[in-house]
C-alpha positions in Angstrom: -5.8 -3.5 20.6 -7.1 -3.3 17.0 -6.7 0.0 15.1 -9.4 0.9 12.7 -9.9 4.0 10.4 -12.9 6.3 10.7 -14.9 4.1 8.3 -14.4 1.0 10.6 -11.8 -0.7 8.4 -9.1 -2.6 10.3 -5.7 -0.8 9.9 -3.6 -3.0 12.2 -2.9 -3.9 15.9 -1.1 -1.9 18.5 2.0 -3.6 19.7 3.6 -1.1 21.9 2.8 2.3 23.5 5.6 4.8 24.2 5.0 7.1 27.2 6.5 10.3 28.5 9.5 10.0 30.9 7.2 10.1 33.9 4.8 7.6 32.4 1.8 9.9 32.6 0.9 10.2 28.9 1.2 8.1 25.7 3.2 9.9 23.1 3.8 7.3 20.3 2.2 3.9 19.4 3.7 1.1 17.4 1.1 -0.5 15.2 1.6 -3.7 13.1 0.3 -2.9 9.7 0.5 -5.9 7.3 3.4 -7.4 9.2 5.4 -4.2 9.4 5.8 -1.9 12.5 4.6 1.6 12.0 5.2 4.4 14.5 2.2 6.7 15.0 1.8 9.7 17.2 -0.7 9.0 19.8 -2.6 12.1 18.9 -3.7 10.5 15.7 -5.7 7.8 17.7 -8.8 8.0 19.7 -10.7 5.3 21.6 -13.8 3.9 19.8 -17.2 4.5 21.4 -17.4 0.9 22.5 -13.8 1.0 23.8 -12.8 -2.1 21.9 -10.6 -0.4 19.3 -8.4 2.6 18.6 -9.6 4.8 15.7 -7.0 6.4 13.5 -7.6 9.8 11.9 -5.8 8.4 8.8 -6.7 5.6 6.5 -4.5 2.4 6.1 -3.3 3.8 2.8 -2.4 7.1 4.3 -0.5 5.4 7.2 1.4 3.1 4.8 2.3 6.1 2.5 3.5 8.2 5.4 5.6 5.4 6.7 7.1 4.6 3.4 5.5 1.2 3.1 4.3 -0.1 -0.3 0.6 0.5 -1.1 
């Protein structure tokens, strides 16, 4: 699934969803951002109104900075 920021700009693509031990809830999401895997807390993502994308509360630049990736 594609990940976009609140302005609709594509940030990356979800590659893996980590769940709680009982499998009931997502806790972390791996996102491919410019070919690098970034681990995001699932709480930073929401489903878009159309259901075709996840929407991040952070911009691509903020995600890259928080993950130590070059700008």
